[in-house]
C-alpha positions in Angstrom: -21.1 -27.1 12.6 -18.9 -24.1 11.7 -19.0 -25.1 8.0 -22.8 -25.3 8.1 -23.0 -21.8 9.6 -20.7 -20.4 6.9 -22.9 -22.1 4.3 -26.0 -20.6 5.7 -24.5 -17.1 5.8 -23.4 -17.4 2.2 -26.9 -18.6 1.2 -28.5 -15.7 3.1 -26.2 -13.3 1.3 -27.1 -14.8 -2.1 -30.8 -14.6 -1.4 -30.3 -11.0 -0.2 -28.7 -10.0 -3.5 -31.1 -11.9 -5.7 -34.1 -10.5 -3.9 -32.9 -6.9 -4.4 -32.3 -7.6 -8.1 -35.9 -8.4 -8.5 -37.5 -5.8 -6.2 -39.0 -2.7 -8.0 -38.2 0.8 -6.7 -40.9 2.5 -4.7 -40.0 6.1 -5.5 -37.3 8.4 -7.0 -35.4 8.3 -10.2 -33.9 5.0 -11.4 -30.3 4.8 -12.7 -29.0 1.9 -14.8 -25.6 2.1 -13.0 -24.4 3.6 -9.7 -24.1 7.3 -9.8 -20.5 7.7 -8.5 -20.9 11.5 -7.9 -23.9 11.0 -5.7 -22.1 8.2 -3.8 -19.2 10.6 -3.2 -21.5 13.2 -1.9 -23.1 10.7 0.5 -19.7 9.5 1.6 -18.6 13.1 2.4 -21.9 13.9 4.1 -21.5 10.8 6.3 -18.0 11.9 7.4 -19.1 15.5 8.0 -22.1 14.3 10.0 -19.9 12.5 12.6 -18.8 15.9 14.1 -21.8 18.0 13.2 -22.9 18.6 16.8 -19.6 18.3 18.6 -18.4 21.1 20.7 -15.0 22.8 20.0 -14.6 20.8 16.8 -11.3 21.0 15.0 -10.7 21.0 11.2 -7.3 20.7 9.5 -6.4 22.1 6.1 -3.7 20.6 3.8 -0.5 22.5 4.5 1.0 24.7 1.8 4.2 23.3 0.2 6.6 26.3 0.3 9.3 24.5 -1.7 10.4 25.6 -5.1 9.9 23.0 -7.8 7.9 19.8 -7.8 5.4 19.7 -4.9 5.7 16.9 -2.4 2.2 15.3 -2.8 2.9 12.6 -0.1 3.3 15.3 2.6 0.4 17.4 1.1 -2.0 14.6 1.8 -0.1 13.0 4.6 0.3 15.9 7.1 -3.5 16.6 7.5 -4.0 12.9 8.3 -1.1 12.9 10.6 -2.7 15.7 12.6 -6.1 13.9 12.4 -4.7 10.5 13.5 -2.8 12.0 16.4 -5.7 13.9 17.8 -8.7 11.8 16.8 -7.3 8.7 18.6 -8.8 9.9 21.8 -11.1 12.8 20.8 -14.3 12.6 18.7 -14.5 16.3 17.6 -11.9 16.2 14.9 -13.4 16.8 11.5 -12.3 14.3 8.8 -9.6 15.7 6.4 -11.6 14.6 3.4 -14.2 17.1 4.3 -11.7 19.9 4.3 -10.1 18.7 1.0 -13.6 18.7 -0.5 -14.0 22.3 0.6 -10.8 23.6 -0.9 -11.4 21.6 -4.1 -14.9 23.1 -4.5 -13.5 26.6 -3.8 -10.5 26.0 -6.1 -8.1 26.9 -3.3 -4.5 26.0 -4.0 -1.0 27.2 -3.3 -0.1 29.9 -0.7 -3.8 30.7 -0.1 -3.9 27.5 2.0 -1.6 29.2 4.6 -3.7 32.3 5.0 -6.0 33.3 7.8 -8.8 34.1 5.5 -8.9 30.5 4.2 -9.0 29.2 7.8 -11.8 31.6 8.5 -13.9 30.4 5.5 -13.3 26.7 6.5 -14.3 27.3 10.1 -17.5 29.1 9.0 -18.4 26.4 6.4 -17.8 23.5 8.8 -18.8 25.3 12.1 -15.3 24.5 13.4 -14.0 26.2 16.6 -10.4 25.7 15.5 -8.5 25.1 12.2 -5.0 23.7 12.1 -3.1 24.8 9.0 0.4 25.9 8.0 3.3 25.2 5.7 6.0 22.6 5.0 9.2 22.9 3.0 12.1 20.5 2.2 15.2 22.6 2.7 18.5 22.4 0.9 20.0 20.8 4.0 17.7 17.8 3.5 15.5 18.7 6.4 11.7 19.4 6.5 10.6 22.7 8.0 7.1 22.7 9.2 5.1 25.7 10.5 2.0 24.9 12.5 -0.7 27.5 12.9 -4.1 27.3 14.6 -7.0 29.6 13.9 -9.4 30.2 16.8 -12.8 31.1 15.3 -14.3 32.2 18.6 -11.6 34.8 19.1 -10.9 35.4 15.4 -7.1 35.1 16.0 -4.2 32.9 15.0 -1.5 31.3 17.2 1.2 33.9 17.7 4.0 33.1 17.1 3.2 30.0 15.0 4.8 26.7 16.1 7.9 25.9 14.0 10.1 22.8 13.7 13.0 21.8 11.5 13.4 18.0 11.4 15.4 15.5 9.4 13.4 13.6 6.9 13.8 10.4 8.9 11.8 8.2 11.3 12.0 10.9 14.0 9.9 13.3 11.8 6.5 12.1 12.9 7.3 12.1 16.6 8.6 15.7 16.3 5.4 16.8 14.5 3.4 15.1 17.2 5.2 16.8 20.0 5.1 20.3 18.4 1.4 19.8 17.5 0.7 19.1 21.2 2.5 22.3 22.2 0.6 24.3 19.5 -2.8 23.0 20.7 -1.9 23.7 24.3 -0.8 27.2 23.5 -4.1 27.7 21.6 -6.1 26.6 24.6 -7.4 23.5 22.8 -6.0 20.5 24.7 -2.8 19.2 26.2 -3.7 15.5 26.2 -2.6 14.1 22.8 0.9 12.9 23.7 -0.4 9.5 24.8 -3.0 9.0 22.1 -0.8 8.0 19.2 0.2 4.4 20.0 3.0 4.0 17.6 4.6 6.0 14.8 5.3 4.5 11.4 8.7 4.8 9.7 9.1 7.9 7.4 9.1 5.7 4.3 5.9 4.0 5.3 4.3 7.4 6.0 5.3 8.6 2.6 3.8 5.6 0.9 0.7 6.1 3.0 0.4 9.7 1.9 0.7 8.7 -1.7 -2.2 6.4 -1.3 -4.4 9.0 0.3 -4.4 11.1 -2.8 -6.2 8.4 -4.8 -8.6 7.2 -2.0 -11.0 10.1 -1.6 -13.7 9.2 -4.2 -15.6 6.3 -5.6 -13.5 5.6 -8.7 -12.3 2.0 -9.3 -9.1 2.9 -11.0 -8.0 5.4 -8.4 -9.1 3.2 -5.5 -7.2 0.3 -6.9 -4.0 2.5 -7.2 -4.6 3.7 -3.6 -4.8 0.1 -2.4 -1.3 -0.6 -3.9 0.2 2.3 -2.0 -1.4 1.3 1.3 -0.3 -2.3 0.8 3.3 -1.1 0.3 3.0 1.1 3.4 2.0 -2.0 5.4 4.8 -4.1 4.0 7.3 -1.4 4.9 5.9 -1.5 8.5 5.8 -5.3 8.7 2.0 -5.3 8.6 1.9 -3.1 11.8 0.5 0.2 10.7 -3.1 0.7 11.8 -3.8 3.7 9.6 -2.6 2.0 6.4 -4.6 -1.1 7.3 -7.8 0.9 7.9 -7.5 2.8 4.7 -6.6 -0.3 2.7 -9.8 -1.9 4.1 -11.8 1.2 3.4 -10.8 1.4 -0.3 -11.4 -2.3 -0.8 -14.9 -2.0 0.8 -15.6 1.0 -1.5 -14.5 -1.0 -4.6 -16.6 -3.9 -3.5 -19.6 -1.6 -3.2 -19.1 -0.3 -6.8 -18.7 -3.9 -8.0 -21.9 -4.9 -6.2 -24.0 -2.0 -7.6 -22.6 -2.8 -11.1 -23.8 -6.4 -10.6 -20.2 -7.7 -10.7 -18.4 -10.1 -8.4 -17.4 -8.1 -5.3 -16.2 -11.0 -3.2 -12.5 -10.5 -4.0 -12.4 -6.9 -2.9 -14.6 -7.7 0.1 -12.2 -10.5 1.3 -9.3 -8.2 0.8 -11.0 -5.5 3.0 -11.8 -7.9 5.8 -8.3 -9.3 5.7 -6.9 -5.7 6.1 -9.3 -5.1 9.1 -7.7 -8.1 10.7 -4.4 -6.2 10.8 -5.9 -3.3 12.9 -5.0 -3.4 16.6 -7.7 -3.9 19.2 -6.9 -0.5 20.8 -7.7 1.3 17.5 -10.9 -0.6 17.1 -12.0 0.3 20.6 -11.1 3.9 20.9 -10.9 5.7 17.6 -13.6 7.3 15.5 -11.2 6.9 12.5 -12.1 3.2 12.6 -15.6 4.0 11.6 -14.8 5.0 8.0 -13.9 1.3 7.3 -15.7 -0.5 10.1 -19.1 0.8 9.1 -19.2 -1.5 6.1 -19.1 -4.6 8.3 -21.7 -3.3 10.7 -24.0 -2.2 7.8 -23.6 -5.6 6.2 -24.8 -7.4 9.4 -27.8 -5.1 9.6 -28.6 -5.6 5.9 -28.6 -9.4 6.4 -31.0 -9.1 9.3 -33.2 -6.7 7.2 -33.3 -9.2 4.4 -34.3 -12.0 6.8 -37.1 -9.8 8.1 -38.2 -9.0 4.5 -38.3 -12.7 3.6 -40.6 -13.3 6.6 -42.9 -10.5 5.6 -41.9 -8.2 8.6 -42.0 -4.9 6.7 -41.7 -2.8 9.8 -38.5 -4.6 11.0 -37.1 -4.5 7.4 -37.5 -0.7 7.3 -36.0 -0.2 10.7 -32.9 -2.4 10.0 -32.4 -1.0 6.5 -32.6 2.5 7.9 -29.9 1.7 10.5 -27.7 0.1 7.9 -28.1 3.2 5.6 -27.0 5.5 8.4 -23.7 3.7 8.2 -23.3 3.4 4.4 -25.7 5.9 2.7 -23.8 5.2 -0.5 -25.4 1.8 -0.9 -28.0 1.8 -3.6 -29.1 -1.7 -2.8 -29.9 -0.8 0.7 -31.7 2.3 -0.5 -33.8 0.1 -2.7 -34.6 -2.3 0.1 -35.5 0.7 2.4 -37.7 2.3 -0.3 -39.7 -0.9 -0.8 -40.8 -0.8 2.9 -42.3 2.7 2.4 -40.9 3.4 5.9 -40.3 6.9 7.1 -37.8 7.8 9.7 -36.5 11.1 11.2 -32.9 11.8 10.2 -30.6 12.6 7.3 -30.6 9.4 5.3 -29.8 10.3 1.6 -32.4 8.5 -0.5 -31.0 9.8 -3.8 -29.0 7.1 -5.4 -31.4 4.2 -6.4 -30.3 1.7 -8.9 -32.4 -0.2 -11.5 -32.5 -3.9 -10.8 
């Protein structure tokens, strides 16, 4: 019975793909291959939309590396996600770090400017954030890491005074110390005092460094970069004996993103899809239940279920149901040109912010 069910699911998926290959576009410009730039914009818009109407939202900037010499890229990308992961585990008003990274990249902001109040002001205004976490880090000659945490309050137009500072050894205690000092800084800024219990477990320092290296290559739809990111995340998981929720989630996300590129290029996407679902199996039930950070990867699975139902409705001639289900699936993965094509063929109209701007020729 189970084998028959799997066979039917595979058959439905095949019909879904073949049907979309043969369905003409209703409107909009047609591209012979997926427009990766547009997919990136849709991805970032999706992340930003998750906190658009949240009160007292918090953004985090990449911290400025104050060391002389080669910058520590793992901490540059890792620290904002450490802040995000600690806080977002039990709060839904933390803006995704990729949104902040996109802002500074567009504004060409680098170096010491990242640690200035004016940058935090601009980010708060751009993202309608009530608070911005920012600061500096520096590996010292003693082998420690000095971290200065500042918080900008956009309502009061003031920074935390004095800034929260810690000097920690570059070992497994580093993350717990950052977590504790971040809790103190947020409490002093009047944000919250409830994050100490939200971060279930801390990875080793080595796993965190590997995780940070992966983040640098995981922000955009680019097969080469995403494939490299997946290797770093896999190593972070191995270092943690497969018990590192954040690494598992990001490994799943980048594999889902690669699978989507494969699919839109009419290539075999099953290998990346299986790798993504396997990584999702390593995520703890607590993270799946309580954290908005799960959504960045989990949305692909939910969208796929809706897409299968939409295709079933399409094959039975139920245009209204097809449009409704395709719309719900697109809200989760607006980057999916196949779904956009299916939605457009229904000529359905819905209120919302679905980005119908990346159709593919099939």
